[in-house]
C-alpha positions as CSV (number, residue, x, y, z in Angstrom):
1,M,-4.7,-17.1,25.4
2,A,-5.3,-13.8,24.2
3,V,-5.9,-12.7,20.9
4,D,-3.8,-9.2,19.7
5,K,-6.1,-7.3,18.2
6,Q,-4.5,-5.7,15.0
7,K,-4.6,-1.6,15.0
8,P,-7.1,-0.6,12.4
9,E,-5.9,1.4,9.4
10,L,-5.5,5.5,10.3
11,K,-5.8,6.3,6.4
12,Q,-5.8,4.5,3.4
13,R,-3.6,5.6,0.6
14,V,-5.3,6.0,-3.0
15,T,-3.9,7.0,-6.4
16,F,-5.9,9.6,-7.9
17,L,-5.1,10.6,-11.4
18,K,-1.5,9.6,-11.3
19,V,-1.0,11.3,-8.0
20,P,-1.5,10.1,-4.4
21,I,-4.2,11.2,-2.0
22,D,-5.2,9.8,1.7
23,I,-8.5,9.2,2.8
24,V,-8.3,10.5,6.6
25,A,-11.5,10.5,8.7
26,P,-12.0,13.5,10.8
27,E,-12.0,10.9,14.4
28,N,-8.7,9.2,12.7
29,L,-6.6,12.5,12.4
30,G,-5.6,13.3,16.1
31,E,-4.7,9.5,16.6
32,L,-2.4,9.8,13.2
33,I,-0.8,13.0,13.8
34,Y,0.2,11.1,17.3
35,D,1.7,8.6,15.1
36,L,3.7,10.4,13.3
37,I,5.1,12.4,16.0
38,K,6.1,9.1,18.0
39,E,8.1,7.6,14.9
40,N,10.7,9.9,15.5
41,K,11.3,10.3,11.7
42,E,10.8,13.4,9.4
43,H,7.3,14.0,8.0
44,N,6.0,16.1,5.5
45,I,2.5,17.0,5.1
46,V,0.8,18.2,2.2
47,L,-2.9,20.2,1.9
48,L,-3.1,19.4,-1.6
49,S,-6.0,22.0,-3.7
50,L,-7.0,20.7,-7.3
51,W,-4.7,23.5,-8.6
52,D,-1.6,21.4,-6.7
53,L,-3.0,18.0,-7.8
54,L,-2.9,19.1,-11.8
55,R,1.0,21.0,-11.0
56,A,2.0,17.4,-9.7
57,R,0.6,15.9,-12.5
58,R,2.9,18.0,-14.9
59,S,5.9,18.3,-12.6
60,S,7.5,15.7,-11.7
61,E,9.8,17.3,-8.8
62,Y,6.6,18.7,-7.2
63,R,4.7,15.2,-7.9
64,T,7.9,13.0,-5.9
65,Y,7.6,15.9,-3.0
66,V,4.1,14.9,-2.9
67,T,4.5,11.3,-3.5
68,R,6.7,11.1,-0.8
69,A,4.9,13.3,1.9
70,S,3.6,11.0,4.9
71,L,0.0,13.0,4.7
72,I,-1.5,14.1,1.8
73,I,-4.8,15.9,2.8
74,P,-7.5,17.0,0.2
75,I,-8.6,20.4,0.6
76,S,-10.5,21.2,-2.7
77,K,-14.1,19.6,-3.0
78,S,-13.6,19.0,-6.8
79,I,-11.5,16.5,-5.6
80,V,-13.3,14.5,-3.5
81,S,-15.6,14.5,-5.7
82,G,-13.9,13.6,-8.6
83,L,-12.6,10.5,-6.7
84,K,-16.1,9.4,-6.2
85,F,-17.0,9.6,-9.1
86,L,-14.0,7.6,-10.7
87,T,-13.9,4.8,-7.9
88,G,-16.5,5.3,-5.6
89,K,-14.6,6.1,-2.4
90,K,-15.6,8.8,-0.2
91,A,-12.8,11.2,0.9
92,Y,-12.8,13.2,3.6
93,R,-11.7,17.4,2.9
94,Y,-10.3,19.5,5.2
95,M,-10.3,23.6,5.6
96,P,-6.1,24.3,6.1
97,F,-7.2,26.3,8.7
98,D,-9.0,23.6,10.8
99,F,-6.9,21.2,10.1
100,V,-3.9,23.6,11.6
101,I,-6.1,24.3,14.4
102,S,-6.0,20.5,14.9
103,M,-2.8,19.8,14.8
104,L,-1.9,22.3,17.4
105,T,-5.0,20.8,19.9
106,N,-3.1,17.5,19.5
107,L,0.3,19.0,20.1
108,E,-0.9,20.8,23.1
109,K,-2.3,18.2,24.6
110,R,1.2,16.1,25.0
111,E,3.0,19.5,25.2
112,Y,4.6,19.2,22.0
113,S,6.7,22.5,20.5
114,A,6.1,23.9,17.5
115,F,8.5,26.6,15.2
116,F,7.0,29.1,13.2
117,L,8.5,30.2,9.6
118,G,7.0,33.2,7.5
119,G,5.3,36.1,7.4
120,R,6.0,39.5,8.0
121,K,7.6,40.4,11.4
122,K,4.2,42.4,13.1
123,I,2.3,39.3,12.0
124,L,4.2,36.7,13.2
125,L,4.5,38.2,16.7
126,K,0.7,38.6,16.8
127,T,0.4,35.1,15.4
128,E,2.7,33.8,18.2
129,K,0.8,36.2,20.8
130,N,-2.6,34.5,19.9
131,I,-1.4,31.0,19.7
132,R,0.1,30.7,23.3
133,Q,-3.3,32.8,24.8
134,T,-5.3,29.8,22.6
135,F,-2.6,26.8,23.3
136,P,-0.9,27.6,26.5
137,R,0.7,24.3,26.6
138,L,2.0,24.1,23.2
139,R,5.7,25.0,23.4
140,I,6.8,27.8,20.8
141,V,10.6,26.9,20.6
142,G,11.4,29.5,17.8
143,R,9.9,31.5,15.0
144,C,11.3,33.6,12.0
145,S,9.7,35.8,9.8
146,G,9.9,35.1,5.9
147,Y,11.3,37.3,3.0
148,F,14.6,36.9,4.6
149,K,18.3,37.3,2.6
150,K,19.7,34.2,0.9
151,H,22.6,34.4,2.7
152,E,20.4,34.2,6.2
153,E,18.8,31.0,5.3
154,G,21.7,28.6,6.5
155,I,21.2,30.4,9.8
156,I,17.5,29.6,10.2
157,I,18.1,26.3,9.2
158,K,20.4,25.6,12.2
159,A,17.8,27.2,14.4
160,I,15.3,25.0,12.6
161,K,17.9,21.9,13.7
162,K,18.8,22.7,17.1
163,A,14.8,23.4,18.4
164,S,13.9,20.2,16.6
165,P,10.2,21.5,17.1
166,S,7.3,18.8,16.6
167,L,5.9,20.9,13.9
168,L,7.4,23.3,11.4
169,L,4.8,25.7,10.0
170,V,5.8,27.5,7.1
171,G,4.0,30.4,5.8
172,K,4.3,32.6,2.9
173,G,7.3,34.7,2.9
174,V,9.7,31.8,2.2
175,R,11.3,31.4,-1.0
176,G,10.3,28.5,-3.0
177,K,7.0,27.8,-0.8
178,E,6.5,24.2,-0.2
179,R,9.1,23.2,-2.6
180,W,11.2,25.2,0.4
181,I,10.4,22.1,2.4
182,A,11.4,19.9,0.0
183,K,15.0,21.3,-0.7
184,N,16.1,21.5,2.5
185,H,14.3,18.3,3.8
186,V,17.8,16.6,4.8
187,T,19.8,19.7,6.3
188,L,16.9,20.6,8.5
189,G,17.8,17.6,10.0
190,Q,14.0,17.7,12.1
191,Q,12.7,14.5,13.2
192,G,9.1,16.1,13.4
193,M,6.6,17.2,11.2
194,R,6.7,20.0,8.3
195,L,3.7,22.0,6.9
196,W,3.1,24.5,4.3
197,C,-0.2,26.9,4.4
198,S,0.5,29.9,2.6
199,D,-2.2,32.7,4.2
200,I,-1.9,30.8,8.1
201,F,-0.1,33.4,9.5
202,D,-2.1,35.7,8.6
203,V,-5.2,34.1,9.9
204,F,-4.0,33.7,13.3
205,A,-2.9,37.5,13.4
206,E,-6.3,38.1,12.5
207,K,-5.2,40.1,9.0
208,K,-7.1,37.6,6.7
209,K,-10.5,35.6,7.2
210,H,-10.8,32.2,6.3
211,P,-13.8,30.8,4.2
212,S,-16.6,30.7,6.5
213,R,-18.0,26.6,7.2
214,R,-21.0,27.2,4.8
215,T,-19.0,28.5,2.0
216,F,-16.1,26.5,2.0
217,N,-18.4,23.2,2.0
218,A,-20.3,24.4,-0.8
219,G,-16.8,24.3,-2.4
220,L,-17.4,28.3,-3.1
221,E,-14.0,29.5,-1.3
222,W,-12.4,29.8,-4.4
223,V,-14.5,32.7,-5.1
224,G,-13.2,35.5,-2.5
225,F,-9.7,34.1,-3.7
226,C,-10.3,35.3,-7.1
227,F,-11.8,38.9,-6.0
228,Q,-8.8,39.5,-4.2
229,K,-6.5,38.6,-7.5
230,P,-9.0,38.5,-10.3
231,I,-6.1,36.7,-12.4
232,R,-7.0,33.6,-10.8
233,F,-10.8,33.7,-12.7
234,F,-8.5,32.3,-15.7
235,R,-8.2,28.8,-13.4
236,I,-11.6,28.2,-15.3
237,F,-9.4,26.8,-18.2
238,P,-7.4,24.0,-16.1
239,Y,-10.7,23.3,-14.3
240,I,-12.4,22.4,-17.3
241,H,-9.2,20.1,-18.6
242,Y,-9.7,18.7,-15.1
243,K,-13.3,17.8,-16.4
244,F,-12.8,16.3,-19.5
245,L,-9.4,14.2,-17.7
246,L,-12.0,12.5,-15.5
247,L,-14.4,11.8,-18.3
248,A,-11.7,10.5,-20.1
249,Y,-10.3,8.0,-17.1
250,K,-13.9,6.8,-16.4
251,I,-14.6,6.1,-20.6
252,F,-11.4,4.3,-21.1
253,N,-11.1,2.9,-17.0
254,K,-7.3,3.9,-16.2
């Protein structure tokens, strides 16, 4: 008699400083994305930075959004090293641009669809053009630029619901940022993945460069962001707070 082999887990969800994080090896990402699509359910995906993690600790609303997400991917080196320090577990960190590319690659293989929401009109048109050239079998079933009026929101949601994309990719220019996805989770009625990634359309339209692989691996991508907006240098204070949190959790075995 043949024995059914149990399918290995493609992700492991752990709790880190009271915030959930998924450990997903790069070789499992493609299959995991495919499994999410096959479920024909709504799947929110969160790219979690250190600042997002700290925000989830102090905001119950945002923590609920993160906790209910189907996939929570760490993008900060500080999260990965902190998890290793507290639990000994090895997590995998993804550059946001690379993560989106991986998603689009896997969607194209099976000729799935995508809807783009956010950015300025010219940026979004250039994004669509470049993505069509790079992923010719990906079905782009709709797009809508950001910075829209409040009364236009209902029409946009109806368009997304009608298109029913496998992936709803949302960028800046949408009121509430990723909270827009959480607020409209039910009304979207879209059985697929939803992902917020702030500058993704600017990068695809070649208006902004993503950090180099060397810079990202060193965990120094924040330096460039701080020079773009110097006020971000004040994030040194929440970073110090984070380091004290790690030490406290380590000492008291929380």
